[in-house]
LUMROTI-62202 format. One record per atom (N, C-alpha, C): x negated, y negated, z; residue in one letter. Coordinates in steps of 0.02 Angstrom, whole numbers, padded with zeros to 5 digits, always signed. Atoms other than C-alpha are relative to their C-alpha. Example, Ala and Ser with C-alpha at 12.3 -4.5 7.8 and 13.67 -1.06 7.14 Angstrom:
2
-00045+00059+00000a;-00615+00225+00390a;-00045-00060+00000a;+00042+00059-00003s;-00684+00053+00357s;+00039-00055+00037s;
//
This chain:
220
-00047+00052+00021m;-01467-09714+08167m;+00071+00022+00018m;-00067-00018-00024l;-01294-09715+08247l;+00054-00036-00040l;-00057+00027+00038a;-01122-09753+08177a;+00009-00075+00014a;-00010+00071-00017k;-01114-09920+08270k;-00049-00045-00037k;+00049+00039+00038h;-01268-09977+08172h;+00017-00002-00074h;-00016-00006+00071l;-01190-09931+08004l;+00068-00029-00018l;-00070+00018+00015m;-01008-09986+08020m;+00006-00073-00022m;-00016+00067+00024t;-00931-10139+07940t;+00073-00015+00017t;-00070+00021-00010d;-00773-10240+07975d;+00026-00035-00062d;-00020+00035+00062a;-00764-10303+07795a;+00060+00033-00034a;-00058-00035+00028v;-00632-10172+07750v;+00059-00009+00048v;-00059+00013-00042i;-00462-10228+07816i;+00043+00063+00003i;-00041-00060-00005p;-00364-10079+07884p;+00074-00014-00015p;-00072+00004+00012l;-00183-10044+07843l;+00038+00003+00066l;-00045-00006-00057k;-00035-10054+07963k;+00056+00048-00018k;-00054-00047+00014t;+00110-09932+07980t;+00057-00034-00038t;-00052+00036+00036s;+00224-10068+07910s;-00017-00012-00073s;+00019+00005+00070d;+00124-10075+07748d;+00030+00059-00039d;-00030-00053+00042t;+00193-09974+07602t;-00054+00038-00038t;+00045-00038+00042g;+00116-09845+07489g;-00029-00043-00055g;+00024+00046+00052s;+00103-09978+07355s;-00054-00046+00027s;+00051+00042-00032d;+00008-10091+07475d;-00065+00039+00008d;+00060-00041-00010a;-00111-09948+07513a;-00039+00009-00065a;+00034-00011+00063l;-00149-09911+07331l;-00032-00064-00026l;+00027+00064+00023s;-00174-10095+07292s;-00064-00017+00038s;+00060+00016-00040r;-00298-10117+07435r;-00057+00049-00015r;+00052-00048+00020m;-00390-09956+07389m;-00033-00021-00065m;+00027+00023+00064d;-00409-10024+07214d;-00046-00060+00009d;+00041+00060-00013d;-00477-10189+07281d;-00068+00020+00027d;+00063-00020-00032y;-00609-10099+07386y;-00036+00055-00038y;+00028-00057+00037k;-00643-09962+07257k;-00010+00060+00046k;+00001-00057-00047l;-00603-09830+07390l;+00062+00043-00013l;-00059-00044+00006s;-00485-09682+07394s;+00028+00019+00069s;-00025-00010-00068h;-00459-09685+07584h;-00001-00067+00037h;-00001+00059-00043l;-00411-09819+07710l;+00028+00019+00069l;-00027-00014-00067p;-00380-09817+07899p;+00066-00037+00011p;-00062+00032-00022i;-00210-09856+07974i;-00009-00018+00074i;+00014+00025-00067v;-00225-09963+08130v;+00055-00048+00022v;-00048+00046-00030n;-00095-10047+08242n;-00028-00025+00067n;+00025+00029-00062n;-00158-10166+08377n;-00063+00034+00025n;+00066-00031-00013e;-00334-10090+08369e;+00004+00075+00014e;-00005-00073-00010e;-00266-09913+08394e;-00002+00035-00067e;+00007-00038+00061f;-00322-09793+08259f;+00055+00053-00003f;-00057-00046+00007l;-00172-09694+08193l;-00013+00054-00052l;+00014-00051+00049g;-00248-09599+08049g;-00033-00028-00062g;+00033+00018+00063l;-00336-09601+07881l;+00046+00022-00057l;-00043-00017+00057i;-00230-09608+07723i;-00041+00001-00064i;+00034-00005+00065s;-00289-09555+07551s;+00047-00019-00056s;-00044+00014+00057d;-00225-09602+07380d;+00042+00061-00017d;-00039-00061+00014e;-00172-09420+07361e;+00061+00004+00046e;-00058+00002-00045d;-00059-09441+07514d;+00056-00043-00030d;-00049+00046+00029v;+00027-09586+07427v;+00032+00032-00062v;-00027-00031+00061y;+00045-09494+07262y;+00046+00059+00017y;-00041-00058-00020t;+00113-09339+07351t;+00068-00023+00027t;-00062+00027-00027m;+00243-09444+07444m;+00046-00024-00056m;-00036+00022+00060n;+00294-09520+07277n;+00057-00049+00016n;-00047+00053-00016d;+00389-09662+07360d;-00041-00060+00022d;+00049+00053-00013y;+00281-09816+07347y;+00027-00056+00044y;-00029+00052-00044d;+00403-09926+07445d;+00009+00024+00071d;-00007-00028-00067e;+00402-09811+07596e;-00055-00026+00046e;+00052+00022-00048p;+00312-09885+07749p;-00045+00058+00019p;+00049-00052-00015l;+00155-09789+07795l;+00016+00037+00064l;-00019-00033-00062g;+00229-09750+07965g;+00040+00063-00012g;-00039-00059+00016g;+00338-09621+07878g;-00038+00051-00041g;+00041-00045+00041y;+00194-09535+07787y;-00028+00057+00041y;+00037-00056-00029k;+00122-09365+07825k;-00072-00006-00026k;+00069+00012+00019l;-00067-09390+07826l;-00040+00065-00001l;+00039-00062+00006s;-00179-09249+07764s;-00066-00004+00039s;+00064+00010-00035l;-00331-09325+07853l;+00010-00041+00063l;-00019+00042-00056a;-00247-09396+08007a;-00055-00007+00052a;+00048+00001-00056l;-00387-09351+08128l;-00072-00014-00022l;+00068+00012+00025a;-00537-09392+08018a;-00027-00065+00028a;+00032+00059-00028h;-00651-09512+08112h;-00068+00019+00029h;+00066-00008-00032i;-00823-09536+08191i;-00001-00046+00061i;+00009+00044-00057y;-00865-09603+08363y;-00062-00044-00009y;+00051+00052+00011h;-00977-09755+08374h;-00070+00024+00020h;+00065-00023-00023d;-01118-09658+08460d;-00022+00065-00034d;+00022-00059+00037q;-01130-09515+08334q;-00054-00017-00050q;+00058+00010+00042h;-01285-09492+08227h;+00020+00001-00074h;-00013+00003+00072i;-01295-09524+08040i;+00008+00070-00030i;-00008-00068+00027f;-01312-09336+08010f;+00071+00026+00011f;-00070-00018-00012d;-01141-09308+08090d;+00046-00035-00049d;-00040+00039+00047i;-01072-09445+07979i;-00003+00030-00070i;+00008-00030+00066i;-01144-09368+07822i;+00039+00065-00005i;-00036-00064+00000k;-01071-09198+07870k;+00074-00011-00010k;-00072+00012+00007q;-00897-09272+07887q;+00017-00025-00070q;-00011+00023+00068f;-00911-09364+07721f;+00001+00059-00049f;+00005-00056+00046v;-00963-09203+07634v;+00056+00050+00011v;-00051-00051-00015d;-00844-09083+07723d;+00069-00021-00023d;-00067+00024+00014l;-00690-09192+07696l;+00005-00039-00066l;+00002+00035+00065k;-00745-09274+07531k;+00029-00070+00007k;-00026+00066-00016l;-00717-09448+07601l;-00036-00055-00039l;+00032+00060+00026s;-00750-09619+07527s;-00011-00051+00056s;+00005+00044-00059l;-00736-09700+07699l;+00015+00041+00062l;-00015-00033-00063v;-00741-09641+07879v;+00010-00054+00054v;-00011+00049-00054p;-00665-09741+08025p;-00047+00013+00059p;+00042-00004-00059v;-00774-09778+08177v;+00040-00022+00061v;-00040+00013-00059l;-00692-09770+08349l;-00043+00000+00063l;+00030-00012-00065d;-00739-09790+08530d;+00035+00060+00031d;-00027-00060-00029h;-00695-09651+08651h;+00070-00010+00030h;-00069+00014-00020n;-00528-09734+08693n;+00046-00005-00061n;-00037+00000+00063n;-00470-09715+08512n;+00010-00070-00029n;-00003+00068+00026k;-00497-09901+08480k;-00039-00004-00065k;+00032+00006+00065y;-00538-09940+08299y;-00052-00056+00003y;+00055+00048-00002l;-00707-10028+08284l;-00020-00025-00069l;+00021+00016+00068g;-00739-10029+08097g;-00003+00064-00041g;+00003-00060+00043c;-00781-09907+07959c;-00068+00002-00035c;+00060-00010+00040i;-00923-09838+07855i;+00022+00024-00069i;-00017-00021+00068t;-00905-09827+07666t;-00055+00045-00027t;+00050-00045+00029n;-00994-09698+07559n;-00058-00038-00030n;+00054+00039+00029n;-01093-09833+07470n;-00049-00024+00053n;+00042+00024-00054h;-01158-09904+07633h;-00039+00058+00031h;+00034-00059-00027l;-01199-09729+07694l;-00059+00020-00043l;+00054-00018+00046i;-01303-09691+07539i;-00058-00049+00007i;+00052+00052-00006e;-01396-09856+07558e;-00039+00010+00065e;+00033-00009-00065s;-01433-09821+07742s;-00043+00063+00000s;+00039-00061+00003f;-01490-09643+07708f;-00062-00008-00042f;+00059+00013+00041a;-01606-09706+07573a;-00056-00032+00040a;+00051+00031-00044k;-01694-09810+07705k;-00032+00052+00045k;+00027-00052-00043i;-01711-09661+07820i;-00048+00046-00038i;+00041-00045+00041a;-01783-09555+07679a;-00060-00035-00031a;+00057+00040+00025a;-01907-09695+07637a;-00003-00001-00076a;-00003+00001+00073i;-01849-09696+07456i;-00030-00064-00028i;+00024+00065+00024e;-01893-09880+07441e;-00077-00005+00002e;+00072+00007-00010n;-02073-09852+07495n;-00040+00033-00055n;+00043-00034+00049p;-02212-09816+07370p;-00034+00060+00031p;+00034-00060-00025g;-02294-09647+07383g;+00014+00059-00044g;-00009-00062+00038g;-02293-09468+07325g;+00048+00047+00036g;-00046-00051-00027v;-02176-09320+07351v;-00029+00069-00016v;+00023-00068+00008i;-02229-09140+07378i;+00054+00048+00024i;-00050-00051-00018v;-02111-08990+07380v;-00038+00066+00012v;+00033-00062-00019l;-02178-08837+07473l;+00052+00055+00010l;-00041-00057-00016e;-02104-08663+07484e;-00036+00042+00053e;+00030-00039-00053v;-02138-08572+07647v;+00052+00048+00028v;-00046-00045-00034s;-02063-08425+07739s;+00020-00031+00066s;-00024+00028-00063q;-01961-08466+07893q;-00049+00013+00058q;+00047-00017-00055n;-02087-08378+08005n;-00065-00038-00004n;+00064+00035+00009d;-02234-08475+07932d;+00007-00075+00004d;-00010+00072+00000y;-02156-08648+07941y;-00028-00031+00064y;+00029+00036-00057m;-02263-08760+08053m;-00006-00073-00020m;+00001+00071+00015l;-02226-08945+08046l;-00066-00032+00019l;+00062+00029-00024s;-02382-08983+08146s;-00057+00011-00050s;+00054-00014+00048e;-02494-08898+08017e;+00009-00040-00064e;-00014+00040+00060i;-02409-08984+07869i;-00021-00073+00012i;+00019+00070-00017s;-02430-09153+07955s;-00075-00007+00005s;+00073+00004-00008q;-02611-09114+07998q;-00036-00001-00067q;+00030-00002+00067i;-02652-09073+07817i;+00007-00068-00033i;-00012+00066+00032i;-02575-09236+07757i;-00042-00054+00033i;+00037+00052-00036e;-02655-09342+07893e;-00076+00008-00008e;+00072-00010+00011s;-02826-09263+07863s;-00023-00030-00066s;+00016+00032+00063n;-02817-09342+07691n;+00018-00075+00001n;-00012+00072-00009d;-02788-09517+07762d;+00069-00022-00026d;-00068+00017+00020a;-02601-09515+07729a;+00048+00013+00059a;-00050-00009-00052k;-02442-09517+07833k;+00064+00028-00031k;-00065-00025+00021v;-02276-09426+07821v;+00052-00056+00011v;-00052+00050-00005l;-02138-09553+07783l;+00068+00032+00014l;-00061-00037-00014s;-01996-09426+07781s;-00010+00072-00020s;+00006-00072+00013l;-01971-09238+07777l;+00069+00031+00001l;-00065-00032+00005c;-01823-09133+07724c;-00010+00075-00008c;+00004-00073+00003v;-01800-08946+07752v;+00066+00028-00027v;-00059-00031+00030v;-01680-08848+07642v;-00008+00076+00003v;+00002-00073-00005s;-01639-08665+07679s;+00052+00031-00045s;-00047-00039+00041d;-01555-08536+07570d;+00026+00057+00042d;-00027-00053-00043p;-01435-08421+07664p;-00016+00070-00026p;+00015-00065+00029d;-01483-08280+07545d;-00075+00014-00003d;+00073-00008+00003s;-01671-08300+07572s;-00031-00018+00067s;+00037+00019-00060t;-01800-08313+07709t;-00049-00057-00015t;+00044+00054+00020k;-01887-08452+07614k;+00031-00068+00015k;-00021+00069-00011l;-01879-08638+07652l;-00034-00045-00052l;+00029+00052+00042d;-01905-08784+07534d;-00012-00062+00044d;+00020+00058-00041i;-01999-08925+07623i;-00018-00057-00047i;+00014+00059+00041t;-01991-09093+07534t;-00028-00055+00044t;+00035+00050-00041v;-02115-09219+07603v;-00014-00062-00041v;+00018+00065+00030k;-02125-09404+07559k;-00060-00027+00037k;+00065+00020-00029i;-02301-09471+07587i;-00015-00072-00021i;+00013+00071+00014n;-02363-09650+07595n;-00062-00011-00042n;+00060+00004+00042k;-02502-09617+07470k;+00020+00018-00071k;-00019-00012+00070i;-02481-09631+07282i;-00043+00054-00032i;+00044-00052+00027d;-02633-09526+07235d;-00001+00058+00049d;-00008-00056-00047i;-02591-09358+07314i;-00041+00061-00022i;+00038-00058+00026r;-02717-09248+07220r;-00039+00035+00055r;+00040-00032-00053s;-02827-09220+07372s;+00045+00038+00049s;-00047-00035-00045i;-02675-09172+07477i;+00023+00065-00032i;-00020-00061+00035l;-02619-09047+07346l;-00056+00052+00003l;+00057-00046-00003q;-02793-08970+07342q;-00006+00032+00070q;+00004-00026-00069t;-02791-08952+07532t;+00056+00050+00013t;-00055-00049-00008f;-02620-08868+07531f;-00017+00065-00036f;+00020-00061+00036n;-02687-08747+07400n;-00052+00040+00039n;+00051-00035-00039r;-02837-08707+07509r;+00030+00036+00060r;-00034-00031-00057y;-02719-08668+07653y;+00052+00051-00023y;-00045-00051+00029n;-02623-08550+07536n;+00074-00018+00004n;-00070+00022+00006y;-02465-08654+07530y;+00021+00003-00073y;-00028+00001+00068l;-02354-08633+07378l;+00030-00069-00013l;-00027+00066+00019v;-02329-08805+07301v;+00047+00010-00059v;-00049-00011+00053k;-02168-08791+07201k;+00002-00058-00049k;-00003+00060+00043a;-02173-08969+07135a;-00034-00057+00035a;+00029+00061-00029s;-02258-09136+07160s;+00015-00058-00047s;-00017+00059+00038f;-02217-09311+07105f;-00040-00059+00028f;+00038+00058-00020s;-02329-09463+07109s;+00024-00060-00040s;-00027+00058+00034e;-02260-09635+07071e;-00054-00037-00040e;+00057+00029+00035s;-02431-09700+07021s;+00016-00069-00025s;-00010+00067+00027d;-02423-09850+06906d;+00073-00013-00017d;-00070+00009+00017d;-02237-09820+06876d;+00041-00022+00060d;-00037+00017-00060y;-02191-09874+07053y;+00047-00058-00010y;-00043+00059+00008e;-02125-10045+07003e;+00061+00017-00042e;-00057-00020+00041d;-02016-09965+06869d;+00050+00041+00041d;-00044-00040-00042l;-01948-09838+06994l;+00036-00044+00052l;-00030+00046-00048k;-01919-09977+07121k;+00056-00040-00032k;-00052+00038+00036d;-01822-10077+06991d;+00062+00043-00010d;-00057-00045+00011r;-01715-09925+06953r;+00038+00013+00065r;-00032-00009-00066y;-01682-09897+07139y;+00042-00061+00016y;-00037+00062-00015d;-01631-10080+07160d;+00062-00005-00043d;-00058+00003+00045s;-01517-10069+07008s;+00054+00048+00022s;-00049-00049-00024f;-01435-09912+07078f;+00037-00026+00061f;-00032+00028-00059m;-01402-09998+07245m;+00047-00057-00018m;-00045+00054+00022n;-01330-10149+07156n;+00063+00029-00031n;-00058-00033+00031y;-01216-10032+07057y;+00048+00025+00053y;-00043-00025-00053l;-01152-09953+07217l;+00039-00055+00034l;-00033+00056-00034n;-01107-10124+07285n;+00048-00038-00045n;-00048+00033+00046i;-01004-10174+07132i;+00071+00007+00027i;
//
């Protein structure tokens, strides 16, 4: 999933002639703490509410501001993982999307990013979750997939988390099967360490309702 598939034009960017007061008012309207500054489709920088508070002159046009995140942006052909990294590294509520000529195309908000990542991780789909602990040298995706598929199930998503202070990996697998007991038994036979497992079982509809409520909350 690329940035161009995630961006929106629903957030109106600021202009250099807008003031700090204008910026804070629009941030409040959108429930964001960052907004892009754009003149004639040219991206000039990303302003944060902290930039406005630091300037402490709310009538000053934004063209006179020093921007702490001036270069923060994503190109339209970058992957969602690159987008997530920028959100996390810079603690953003919004990231501008540009073409390679510095033309502003739109933006991605943190709420929209969470919603899109939830689709990639198959959170909406019914099924079970298994967390395995394996050493880095023993990690074989093909074997994990084979074990799951031999039990008439499919991998919906898989996440690998490494600890810099350890040679162990945590493998979290979302499976399209609610009853995962036979899969757990097979992993045990293959001497895998199952750290945790979660089966939605009859509570799927309740979990789905909670997921939908969470997404509605993000869109408030």
